[in-house]
C-alpha positions as a LaTeX table, in Angstrom:
\begin{tabular}{lrrr}
\hline
Residue & $x$ (\AA) & $y$ (\AA) & $z$ (\AA) \\
\hline
Met1 & 0.00 & 0.00 & 0.00 \\
Asn2 & 1.46 & 3.39 & $-0.93$ \\
Ser3 & 2.20 & 5.93 & 1.78 \\
Arg4 & $-0.72$ & 8.25 & 1.04 \\
Leu5 & $-3.31$ & 5.48 & 1.11 \\
Lys6 & $-1.79$ & 4.04 & 4.24 \\
Tyr7 & $-1.90$ & 7.49 & 5.80 \\
Leu8 & $-5.62$ & 7.81 & 4.96 \\
Val9 & $-6.44$ & 4.43 & 6.46 \\
Val10 & $-4.51$ & 5.11 & 9.65 \\
Thr11 & $-6.05$ & 8.57 & 9.96 \\
Leu12 & $-9.55$ & 7.15 & 9.53 \\
Ser13 & $-8.88$ & 4.49 & 12.13 \\
Thr14 & $-7.49$ & 7.07 & 14.52 \\
Phe15 & $-10.54$ & 9.28 & 14.01 \\
Val16 & $-12.87$ & 6.40 & 14.76 \\
Val17 & $-11.10$ & 5.62 & 18.00 \\
Ile18 & $-11.22$ & 9.26 & 19.07 \\
Val19 & $-14.97$ & 9.24 & 18.43 \\
Leu20 & $-15.23$ & 6.08 & 20.49 \\
Leu21 & $-13.27$ & 7.71 & 23.28 \\
Leu22 & $-15.64$ & 10.68 & 23.33 \\
Gly23 & $-18.56$ & 8.29 & 23.32 \\
Ala24 & $-17.05$ & 6.39 & 26.24 \\
Arg25 & $-16.74$ & 9.65 & 28.18 \\
Gln26 & $-20.34$ & 10.54 & 27.44 \\
Ser27 & $-21.46$ & 7.09 & 28.50 \\
Ala28 & $-19.76$ & 7.36 & 31.90 \\
Gly29 & $-22.22$ & 6.02 & 34.42 \\
Gln30 & $-24.06$ & 3.95 & 31.82 \\
Ser31 & $-24.01$ & 0.18 & 31.76 \\
Ser32 & $-21.01$ & $-1.72$ & 30.43 \\
Asp33 & $-23.24$ & $-3.01$ & 27.64 \\
Asp34 & $-23.65$ & 0.54 & 26.32 \\
Gln35 & $-19.91$ & 1.06 & 26.37 \\
Tyr36 & $-19.25$ & $-2.20$ & 24.52 \\
Arg37 & $-21.68$ & $-1.05$ & 21.81 \\
His38 & $-19.31$ & 1.87 & 21.16 \\
Leu39 & $-16.49$ & $-0.62$ & 20.65 \\
Ala40 & $-18.69$ & $-2.59$ & 18.29 \\
Val41 & $-18.82$ & 0.48 & 16.04 \\
Tyr42 & $-15.02$ & 0.39 & 15.73 \\
Thr43 & $-15.09$ & $-3.32$ & 14.92 \\
Glu44 & $-17.68$ & $-2.76$ & 12.19 \\
Val45 & $-15.77$ & 0.17 & 10.65 \\
Leu46 & $-12.57$ & $-1.88$ & 10.69 \\
Ser47 & $-14.41$ & $-4.72$ & 8.98 \\
Arg48 & $-15.69$ & $-2.32$ & 6.30 \\
Ile49 & $-12.20$ & $-1.01$ & 5.67 \\
Lys50 & $-10.93$ & $-4.54$ & 5.25 \\
Ser51 & $-13.73$ & $-5.62$ & 2.90 \\
Asp52 & $-14.54$ & $-2.46$ & 0.90 \\
Tyr53 & $-11.44$ & $-0.27$ & 0.87 \\
Val54 & $-9.83$ & 0.34 & $-2.52$ \\
Glu55 & $-7.01$ & $-2.05$ & $-1.67$ \\
Glu56 & $-6.05$ & $-4.51$ & 1.05 \\
Pro57 & $-5.07$ & $-2.39$ & 4.09 \\
Asp58 & $-2.20$ & $-3.08$ & 6.44 \\
Leu59 & $-4.29$ & $-3.97$ & 9.49 \\
Lys60 & $-1.24$ & $-4.01$ & 11.75 \\
Gly61 & $-0.52$ & $-0.41$ & 10.77 \\
Val62 & $-4.18$ & 0.53 & 11.14 \\
Thr63 & $-4.32$ & $-0.93$ & 14.65 \\
Leu64 & $-1.07$ & 0.73 & 15.68 \\
Gly65 & $-2.29$ & 4.08 & 14.33 \\
Ala66 & $-5.58$ & 3.66 & 16.18 \\
Leu67 & $-3.82$ & 2.88 & 19.47 \\
Asn68 & $-1.50$ & 5.86 & 19.19 \\
Gly69 & $-4.35$ & 8.15 & 18.13 \\
Leu70 & $-6.36$ & 7.02 & 21.13 \\
Leu71 & $-3.46$ & 7.60 & 23.51 \\
Glu72 & $-2.62$ & 11.03 & 22.08 \\
Ser73 & $-6.23$ & 12.16 & 22.39 \\
Val74 & $-6.12$ & 11.24 & 26.08 \\
Asp75 & $-2.54$ & 12.09 & 27.03 \\
Pro76 & 0.11 & 13.75 & 24.79 \\
Tyr77 & 2.84 & 12.18 & 26.94 \\
Ala78 & 1.53 & 8.62 & 26.69 \\
Ser79 & 3.24 & 5.84 & 24.72 \\
Tyr80 & 2.31 & 2.38 & 23.52 \\
Leu81 & 5.37 & 0.12 & 23.27 \\
Ser82 & 5.43 & $-3.29$ & 21.63 \\
Ala83 & 6.93 & $-6.14$ & 23.64 \\
Asp84 & 10.34 & $-5.68$ & 21.97 \\
Gln85 & 10.25 & $-1.91$ & 22.39 \\
Tyr86 & 9.30 & $-2.25$ & 26.03 \\
Lys87 & 12.23 & $-4.61$ & 26.63 \\
Gln88 & 14.55 & $-2.01$ & 25.09 \\
Tyr89 & 12.96 & 0.65 & 27.28 \\
Leu90 & 13.47 & $-1.35$ & 30.46 \\
Lys91 & 17.05 & $-2.18$ & 29.49 \\
Gly92 & 17.96 & 1.46 & 28.91 \\
Asn93 & 15.77 & 3.11 & 31.53 \\
Gly94 & 17.87 & 4.99 & 34.05 \\
Ala95 & 21.08 & 4.56 & 32.05 \\
Lys96 & 23.09 & 7.72 & 31.56 \\
Lys97 & 23.38 & 8.29 & 27.81 \\
Ala98 & 24.27 & 11.20 & 25.61 \\
Gly99 & 21.42 & 12.98 & 23.90 \\
Val100 & 20.43 & 16.06 & 21.96 \\
Gly101 & 18.64 & 17.95 & 24.75 \\
Leu102 & 15.08 & 17.89 & 23.41 \\
Val103 & 11.99 & 17.62 & 25.61 \\
Leu104 & 9.22 & 15.95 & 23.60 \\
Ala105 & 5.45 & 15.48 & 23.46 \\
Lys106 & 3.03 & 14.05 & 20.88 \\
Arg107 & 1.49 & 16.68 & 18.62 \\
Leu108 & $-0.96$ & 16.12 & 15.77 \\
Gly109 & 0.20 & 12.52 & 15.50 \\
Tyr110 & 3.88 & 13.44 & 15.27 \\
Val111 & 6.58 & 14.10 & 17.85 \\
Gly112 & 6.64 & 17.76 & 18.88 \\
Ile113 & 9.30 & 19.72 & 20.74 \\
Val114 & 8.33 & 21.10 & 24.13 \\
Asp115 & 11.73 & 22.73 & 24.56 \\
Ala116 & 15.42 & 22.50 & 23.72 \\
Ile117 & 17.65 & 22.64 & 26.78 \\
Pro118 & 19.81 & 25.80 & 26.57 \\
Gly119 & 23.31 & 24.96 & 25.30 \\
Ser120 & 22.30 & 21.47 & 24.10 \\
Pro121 & 22.85 & 20.20 & 20.52 \\
Gly122 & 19.16 & 20.75 & 19.79 \\
Asp123 & 19.33 & 24.32 & 21.04 \\
Lys124 & 22.50 & 25.07 & 19.04 \\
Ala125 & 20.79 & 23.72 & 15.91 \\
Gly126 & 17.99 & 26.28 & 16.36 \\
Leu127 & 15.25 & 23.81 & 17.36 \\
Asn128 & 12.58 & 25.40 & 19.50 \\
Thr129 & 9.22 & 25.00 & 21.22 \\
Gly130 & 6.50 & 24.16 & 18.71 \\
Asp131 & 8.78 & 22.60 & 16.09 \\
Ile132 & 7.84 & 19.14 & 14.86 \\
Leu133 & 10.21 & 16.20 & 14.43 \\
Glu134 & 8.74 & 14.78 & 11.24 \\
Ser135 & 11.32 & 11.98 & 11.07 \\
Ile136 & 14.25 & 10.49 & 12.99 \\
Asn137 & 16.92 & 8.85 & 10.83 \\
Asn138 & 14.45 & 8.87 & 7.91 \\
Val139 & 11.80 & 7.02 & 9.94 \\
Ser140 & 8.53 & 8.98 & 10.14 \\
Thr141 & 7.51 & 9.89 & 13.69 \\
Arg142 & 3.83 & 9.68 & 12.82 \\
Asp143 & 2.34 & 7.20 & 15.30 \\
Met144 & 5.81 & 6.62 & 16.78 \\
Pro145 & 5.62 & 6.03 & 20.55 \\
Leu146 & 6.91 & 9.09 & 22.39 \\
Val147 & 9.19 & 7.08 & 24.64 \\
Tyr148 & 10.61 & 5.24 & 21.62 \\
Ala149 & 11.41 & 8.58 & 19.94 \\
Glu150 & 13.25 & 9.63 & 23.08 \\
Met151 & 15.20 & 6.35 & 22.99 \\
Leu152 & 16.20 & 6.91 & 19.35 \\
Leu153 & 17.62 & 10.33 & 20.15 \\
Glu154 & 19.95 & 8.87 & 22.80 \\
Gly155 & 23.27 & 7.20 & 22.09 \\
Asp156 & 27.02 & 7.43 & 22.51 \\
Pro157 & 28.67 & 10.86 & 22.89 \\
Gly158 & 29.88 & 12.14 & 19.54 \\
Ser159 & 27.53 & 9.96 & 17.48 \\
Thr160 & 25.19 & 11.71 & 15.06 \\
Ile161 & 21.52 & 11.46 & 14.24 \\
Glu162 & 19.48 & 13.06 & 11.46 \\
Val163 & 16.05 & 14.53 & 12.14 \\
Gly164 & 13.50 & 16.00 & 9.76 \\
Val165 & 12.11 & 19.21 & 11.24 \\
Leu166 & 8.93 & 21.10 & 10.43 \\
Lys167 & 9.15 & 24.74 & 11.51 \\
Phe168 & 6.73 & 27.65 & 11.31 \\
Thr169 & 9.02 & 29.40 & 8.87 \\
Asn170 & 9.28 & 26.47 & 6.46 \\
Pro171 & 6.40 & 24.22 & 5.34 \\
Glu172 & 8.80 & 21.56 & 4.08 \\
Pro173 & 10.75 & 19.22 & 6.39 \\
Thr174 & 14.35 & 20.33 & 6.81 \\
Lys175 & 17.05 & 17.76 & 7.50 \\
Val176 & 19.14 & 18.60 & 10.57 \\
Asn177 & 22.15 & 16.59 & 11.76 \\
Leu178 & 22.65 & 16.54 & 15.52 \\
Thr179 & 25.71 & 15.31 & 17.38 \\
Arg180 & 24.82 & 13.65 & 20.65 \\
Ala181 & 26.52 & 15.01 & 23.75 \\
Val182 & 26.31 & 14.69 & 27.52 \\
Ile183 & 23.70 & 17.24 & 28.54 \\
His184 & 24.76 & 19.60 & 31.31 \\
Glu185 & 21.93 & 21.35 & 33.08 \\
Pro186 & 22.40 & 25.15 & 33.16 \\
Pro187 & 23.30 & 26.66 & 36.56 \\
Val188 & 21.09 & 29.08 & 38.46 \\
Ile189 & 22.07 & 32.67 & 37.64 \\
Ser190 & 21.38 & 35.77 & 39.72 \\
Lys191 & 22.14 & 39.48 & 39.47 \\
Met192 & 21.00 & 42.84 & 40.77 \\
Leu193 & 18.97 & 45.06 & 38.45 \\
Pro194 & 18.23 & 48.78 & 38.88 \\
Asp195 & 15.62 & 49.86 & 41.44 \\
Gln196 & 16.78 & 47.21 & 43.93 \\
Ile197 & 15.30 & 44.36 & 41.90 \\
Gly198 & 16.98 & 40.98 & 42.23 \\
Leu199 & 16.82 & 38.62 & 39.24 \\
Val200 & 17.09 & 34.82 & 39.59 \\
Gln201 & 17.17 & 32.81 & 36.36 \\
Ser202 & 16.73 & 29.04 & 36.43 \\
Asn203 & 16.43 & 26.97 & 33.24 \\
Phe204 & 16.39 & 23.80 & 35.31 \\
Phe205 & 15.93 & 22.75 & 38.91 \\
Asp206 & 15.77 & 19.60 & 40.95 \\
Ser207 & 15.97 & 19.01 & 44.69 \\
Thr208 & 19.53 & 20.36 & 44.72 \\
Lys209 & 18.73 & 23.34 & 42.46 \\
Ala210 & 16.00 & 24.41 & 44.91 \\
Tyr211 & 18.73 & 24.94 & 47.50 \\
Glu212 & 20.76 & 26.80 & 44.88 \\
Ile213 & 17.81 & 29.13 & 44.29 \\
Arg214 & 17.55 & 29.63 & 48.06 \\
Ser215 & 21.23 & 30.58 & 48.18 \\
Lys216 & 20.88 & 33.06 & 45.30 \\
Val217 & 17.83 & 34.69 & 46.88 \\
Asp218 & 19.68 & 35.01 & 50.20 \\
Glu219 & 22.60 & 36.70 & 48.43 \\
Leu220 & 20.32 & 39.16 & 46.64 \\
Gln221 & 18.51 & 40.06 & 49.84 \\
Lys222 & 21.83 & 40.73 & 51.54 \\
Gln223 & 22.77 & 42.98 & 48.60 \\
Gly224 & 19.67 & 45.08 & 49.29 \\
Ala225 & 17.07 & 43.61 & 46.93 \\
Lys226 & 13.57 & 44.83 & 47.73 \\
Lys227 & 11.79 & 42.98 & 44.94 \\
Leu228 & 12.50 & 39.72 & 43.09 \\
Ile229 & 12.03 & 38.46 & 39.55 \\
Leu230 & 12.16 & 34.68 & 39.01 \\
Asp231 & 12.84 & 33.81 & 35.36 \\
Leu232 & 11.54 & 30.31 & 34.50 \\
Arg233 & 11.67 & 30.55 & 30.72 \\
Asn234 & 12.63 & 27.30 & 28.95 \\
Asn235 & 12.64 & 25.46 & 32.26 \\
Ser236 & 11.12 & 22.23 & 30.97 \\
Thr237 & 12.96 & 19.25 & 32.45 \\
Ser238 & 12.21 & 19.74 & 36.14 \\
Ala239 & 10.10 & 17.11 & 37.89 \\
Pro240 & 6.75 & 18.33 & 39.27 \\
Glu241 & 7.69 & 17.33 & 42.82 \\
Asp242 & 10.74 & 19.59 & 42.61 \\
Gly243 & 8.43 & 22.44 & 41.63 \\
Ile244 & 6.63 & 21.88 & 44.93 \\
Lys245 & 9.92 & 22.24 & 46.82 \\
Ala246 & 10.86 & 25.38 & 44.93 \\
Ala247 & 7.44 & 26.96 & 45.56 \\
Asn248 & 7.89 & 26.42 & 49.30 \\
Leu249 & 10.87 & 28.81 & 49.16 \\
Phe250 & 8.41 & 31.66 & 48.59 \\
Ile251 & 5.21 & 30.37 & 50.22 \\
Asp252 & 5.23 & 29.86 & 53.99 \\
Lys253 & 1.69 & 28.57 & 54.51 \\
Gly254 & $-1.25$ & 27.06 & 52.71 \\
Leu255 & $-1.70$ & 24.65 & 49.82 \\
Ile256 & 0.99 & 24.59 & 47.14 \\
Gly257 & $-0.74$ & 22.04 & 44.93 \\
Tyr258 & $-2.04$ & 18.48 & 44.82 \\
Thr259 & $-2.18$ & 15.35 & 42.68 \\
Leu260 & $-5.31$ & 13.42 & 41.77 \\
Gly261 & $-6.16$ & 10.55 & 39.44 \\
Gln262 & $-8.95$ & 8.11 & 38.70 \\
Lys263 & $-7.33$ & 5.48 & 40.93 \\
Ser264 & $-4.90$ & 7.81 & 42.67 \\
Pro265 & $-6.37$ & 9.48 & 45.76 \\
Arg266 & $-5.80$ & 13.17 & 46.25 \\
Gln267 & $-2.45$ & 14.04 & 47.80 \\
Asn268 & $-2.05$ & 17.58 & 49.10 \\
Phe269 & 1.28 & 19.39 & 49.25 \\
Asp270 & 1.24 & 22.06 & 51.94 \\
Ala271 & 3.87 & 24.70 & 52.58 \\
Val272 & 6.23 & 24.25 & 55.52 \\
Ala273 & 6.87 & 27.61 & 57.16 \\
Gly274 & 10.50 & 26.82 & 57.99 \\
Asn275 & 11.36 & 26.19 & 54.31 \\
Ala276 & 10.41 & 29.68 & 53.11 \\
Val277 & 13.35 & 31.98 & 52.32 \\
Ser278 & 11.77 & 35.26 & 51.20 \\
Lys279 & 8.62 & 37.35 & 51.53 \\
Leu280 & 9.76 & 40.02 & 49.06 \\
Pro281 & 7.32 & 41.00 & 46.28 \\
Leu282 & 7.80 & 38.50 & 43.47 \\
Thr283 & 7.29 & 38.50 & 39.69 \\
Val284 & 7.66 & 35.31 & 37.62 \\
Ile285 & 8.55 & 35.16 & 33.92 \\
Ala286 & 7.29 & 32.15 & 31.94 \\
Asn287 & 7.05 & 31.20 & 28.28 \\
Arg288 & 5.75 & 28.39 & 26.06 \\
Gly289 & 8.90 & 26.39 & 26.92 \\
Thr290 & 8.12 & 26.46 & 30.65 \\
Ala291 & 6.92 & 22.98 & 31.63 \\
Gly292 & 6.80 & 20.38 & 34.40 \\
Gly293 & 8.07 & 21.47 & 37.79 \\
Ala294 & 8.43 & 25.09 & 36.69 \\
Glu295 & 4.71 & 25.15 & 35.85 \\
Val296 & 3.83 & 23.73 & 39.26 \\
Leu297 & 5.92 & 26.49 & 40.82 \\
Ala298 & 4.38 & 29.26 & 38.69 \\
Ala299 & 0.82 & 28.01 & 39.26 \\
Ala300 & 1.30 & 27.84 & 43.04 \\
Leu301 & 2.73 & 31.37 & 43.22 \\
Leu302 & $-0.01$ & 32.79 & 40.97 \\
Asp303 & $-2.96$ & 31.06 & 42.65 \\
Ser304 & $-1.77$ & 31.95 & 46.16 \\
Lys305 & $-1.43$ & 35.61 & 45.03 \\
Arg306 & 2.21 & 35.41 & 46.01 \\
Ala307 & 3.41 & 36.56 & 42.57 \\
Glu308 & 2.38 & 37.95 & 39.22 \\
Val309 & 3.25 & 35.80 & 36.20 \\
Val310 & 4.44 & 37.68 & 33.11 \\
Gly311 & 4.88 & 36.18 & 29.65 \\
Glu312 & 3.29 & 33.37 & 27.69 \\
Arg313 & 1.00 & 30.51 & 28.57 \\
Thr314 & 3.15 & 27.58 & 29.66 \\
Tyr315 & 3.28 & 24.26 & 27.82 \\
Gly316 & 1.17 & 22.00 & 30.08 \\
Lys317 & 3.23 & 19.05 & 31.27 \\
Ala318 & 2.77 & 18.04 & 34.88 \\
Gly319 & 1.66 & 14.51 & 35.60 \\
Val320 & 2.52 & 11.25 & 37.34 \\
Arg321 & 3.31 & 8.63 & 34.72 \\
Lys322 & 3.35 & 4.86 & 35.08 \\
Ala323 & 4.15 & 1.90 & 32.82 \\
Ile324 & 1.25 & $-0.56$ & 32.61 \\
Thr325 & 2.14 & $-3.95$ & 31.10 \\
Met326 & $-0.15$ & $-5.91$ & 28.79 \\
Asp327 & $-0.60$ & $-9.67$ & 28.59 \\
Asp328 & 1.53 & $-9.92$ & 25.42 \\
Gly329 & 4.50 & $-8.13$ & 27.00 \\
Ser330 & 3.71 & $-4.75$ & 25.46 \\
Ala331 & 3.13 & $-1.74$ & 27.69 \\
Val332 & 1.32 & 1.56 & 27.90 \\
Ile333 & 3.10 & 4.43 & 29.62 \\
Leu334 & 0.28 & 6.65 & 30.83 \\
Ser335 & $-0.41$ & 9.55 & 33.18 \\
Val336 & $-2.18$ & 8.08 & 36.21 \\
Ala337 & $-2.49$ & 11.37 & 38.09 \\
Lys338 & $-2.27$ & 15.08 & 37.30 \\
Tyr339 & $-0.84$ & 17.97 & 39.26 \\
Tyr340 & $-3.34$ & 20.65 & 40.18 \\
Ser341 & $-2.86$ & 24.26 & 41.20 \\
Pro342 & $-4.26$ & 25.40 & 44.58 \\
Ser343 & $-7.42$ & 26.66 & 42.83 \\
Gly344 & $-8.00$ & 23.25 & 41.24 \\
Lys345 & $-6.72$ & 23.78 & 37.69 \\
Ala346 & $-5.12$ & 20.74 & 36.03 \\
Ile347 & $-1.76$ & 22.06 & 34.85 \\
Gln348 & $-1.29$ & 19.35 & 32.22 \\
Asp349 & $-4.60$ & 20.28 & 30.57 \\
Ala350 & $-4.10$ & 24.01 & 30.05 \\
Gly351 & $-0.73$ & 25.07 & 31.38 \\
Val352 & $-0.48$ & 28.30 & 33.38 \\
Thr353 & $-2.01$ & 31.45 & 31.93 \\
Pro354 & 0.02 & 34.53 & 32.91 \\
Ser355 & $-1.63$ & 37.44 & 34.70 \\
Val356 & 0.24 & 39.82 & 32.36 \\
Ala357 & 0.45 & 38.37 & 28.84 \\
Val358 & 3.44 & 39.27 & 26.68 \\
Thr359 & 4.69 & 37.28 & 23.70 \\
Glu360 & 5.98 & 37.45 & 20.18 \\
Ala361 & 3.45 & 35.71 & 17.98 \\
Gln362 & 4.73 & 32.66 & 16.19 \\
Pro363 & 4.45 & 32.64 & 12.39 \\
Gln364 & 1.56 & 30.60 & 11.10 \\
Leu365 & 1.34 & 27.87 & 8.47 \\
Glu366 & $-1.86$ & 26.74 & 6.83 \\
Ala367 & $-2.57$ & 23.19 & 5.72 \\
Asp368 & $-2.37$ & 23.83 & 1.98 \\
Asp369 & 0.77 & 23.61 & $-0.09$ \\
Asp370 & 0.61 & 27.28 & $-1.14$ \\
Ala371 & 0.70 & 28.60 & 2.42 \\
Thr372 & 3.15 & 31.38 & 3.08 \\
Pro373 & 4.47 & 31.69 & 6.64 \\
Thr374 & 3.94 & 35.01 & 8.38 \\
Glu375 & 6.94 & 36.36 & 10.23 \\
Pro376 & 6.40 & 37.34 & 13.87 \\
Ala377 & 6.55 & 40.97 & 14.92 \\
Ala378 & 10.17 & 41.35 & 16.00 \\
Ala379 & 11.36 & 43.20 & 19.07 \\
Pro380 & 14.20 & 45.72 & 18.70 \\
Lys381 & 17.50 & 43.89 & 18.49 \\
Gly382 & 18.82 & 42.92 & 21.91 \\
Glu383 & 15.60 & 43.86 & 23.73 \\
Asp384 & 14.05 & 41.30 & 26.08 \\
Leu385 & 10.33 & 42.08 & 25.97 \\
Leu386 & 9.36 & 39.66 & 28.74 \\
Leu387 & 12.06 & 40.86 & 31.14 \\
Lys388 & 11.22 & 44.48 & 30.33 \\
Lys389 & 7.56 & 43.91 & 31.19 \\
Ala390 & 8.47 & 41.95 & 34.34 \\
Ile391 & 10.59 & 44.89 & 35.55 \\
Glu392 & 7.67 & 47.21 & 34.84 \\
Val393 & 5.29 & 44.98 & 36.81 \\
Ala394 & 7.78 & 44.66 & 39.69 \\
Thr395 & 8.26 & 48.44 & 39.79 \\
Lys396 & 4.71 & 49.72 & 39.22 \\
Gly397 & 2.58 & 46.73 & 40.14 \\
Ala398 & 0.39 & 44.65 & 37.83 \\
Gly399 & $-2.64$ & 46.86 & 38.54 \\
Gln400 & $-1.02$ & 50.01 & 37.19 \\
Val401 & 0.44 & 48.16 & 34.22 \\
Ala402 & $-2.97$ & 46.70 & 33.37 \\
Ser403 & $-4.73$ & 50.05 & 33.83 \\
Gly404 & $-2.65$ & 51.44 & 30.99 \\
Gly405 & $-4.12$ & 48.80 & 28.72 \\
Lys406 & $-3.40$ & 45.09 & 29.02 \\
Gln407 & $-0.70$ & 44.13 & 26.54 \\
Ala408 & $-1.95$ & 41.33 & 24.41 \\
Pro409 & 0.60 & 39.12 & 22.66 \\
Met410 & 2.18 & 40.88 & 19.73 \\
Gly411 & 0.26 & 40.17 & 16.52 \\
Gln412 & $-2.67$ & 38.86 & 18.57 \\
Ser413 & $-5.76$ & 40.59 & 19.88 \\
Glu414 & $-6.59$ & 40.46 & 23.58 \\
Gly415 & $-8.31$ & 37.25 & 24.60 \\
Gln416 & $-7.26$ & 35.44 & 21.45 \\
Glu417 & $-5.33$ & 32.19 & 21.81 \\
Met418 & $-2.19$ & 31.45 & 19.83 \\
Thr419 & $-2.96$ & 29.39 & 16.75 \\
Pro420 & $-0.98$ & 26.16 & 16.76 \\
Leu421 & 1.13 & 24.94 & 13.91 \\
His422 & $-0.86$ & 23.17 & 11.20 \\
Ile423 & 1.12 & 20.38 & 9.60 \\
Pro424 & 0.57 & 19.71 & 5.90 \\
Ala425 & $-1.82$ & 16.79 & 5.48 \\
Gln426 & 0.92 & 14.76 & 3.85 \\
Pro427 & 4.45 & 16.11 & 4.45 \\
Lys428 & 6.50 & 15.82 & 1.30 \\
Lys429 & 9.50 & 13.54 & 1.54 \\
\hline
\end{tabular}
């Protein structure tokens, strides 16, 4: 079967499963017989494809596409691994390997980039949040398990890997060669700004980085800082539980967040007064590459009215994931619980919406072949729009900044969401 026909069959199968999923949600509380009738629809459609489609379909590919479509519609960080893939995953899980520094999620059936770790091979190659990995070593990532894509990007230091990249500025996949390297997490940086504002920048944190942030904040307070700005842009690899610890540095009482799942009882994370390091007025900077623990931190500070958040809506990646094995040795890696902000918002579902929105609009691509990308409105060379606005908020207060007219994202009217990248229906090889 040629690639276009196979694509159509897999897409149809995926669509059917998504419809079934929505039907299953609507039938919550109904009898199991009603839910099985939804599955019978899929069986009948599959039978029709097999008997009436223009040519004999690859049912293995159809089933795999359906499974991955189902998982992506539920959880963009889920993966279905065959028995052999799962064995490879278990063998390499926890092993320290070189990589290219990309944080990934499923997007429109392909593998999307959440962020490129600053200084990593992916970052140096110009890969960024929102880009799509259309292929890895000439293997299409459509319906590729997310975890398997992550495994393919790892290897020995100095070895190379070729990826096909779809960017907003180019509707055709571009081949990019990446040289794997040991990824070093960026250190926490701090400095004093004018008007006694202390800046702390953290592109990554874990349990040890939380103490590093504490140390930097202490130093700034000793230098006379009266206000703080915490820059969490492109902080995407931190674990959600480490975001809880970091939030406790600035919150001395109350709920920081909680986890909850269908079979996972609610677990509250409350602030411990003795862990707080500062009560200074705080402003947080976030962008579309802010994910995981950094989102948990930003959400806690915003919901508790401890800080204003300036910048872009964060990515949405804060869950508890678990590998669930099947009878045939395959496995599903699935989110079994989500992290919630103090006000009850599921961070993985919608990210964190800033209280003061500032962004440079991404260029847009349409689904047709004649689409022409639109360049974003550029800031003056060397100017950091998000930091500039954060300093304004820290100095004047969010109320006064908003009273002068809320700044909607550049190239975007107030209240309008960013339009995501639309991948061509069939990327040209």
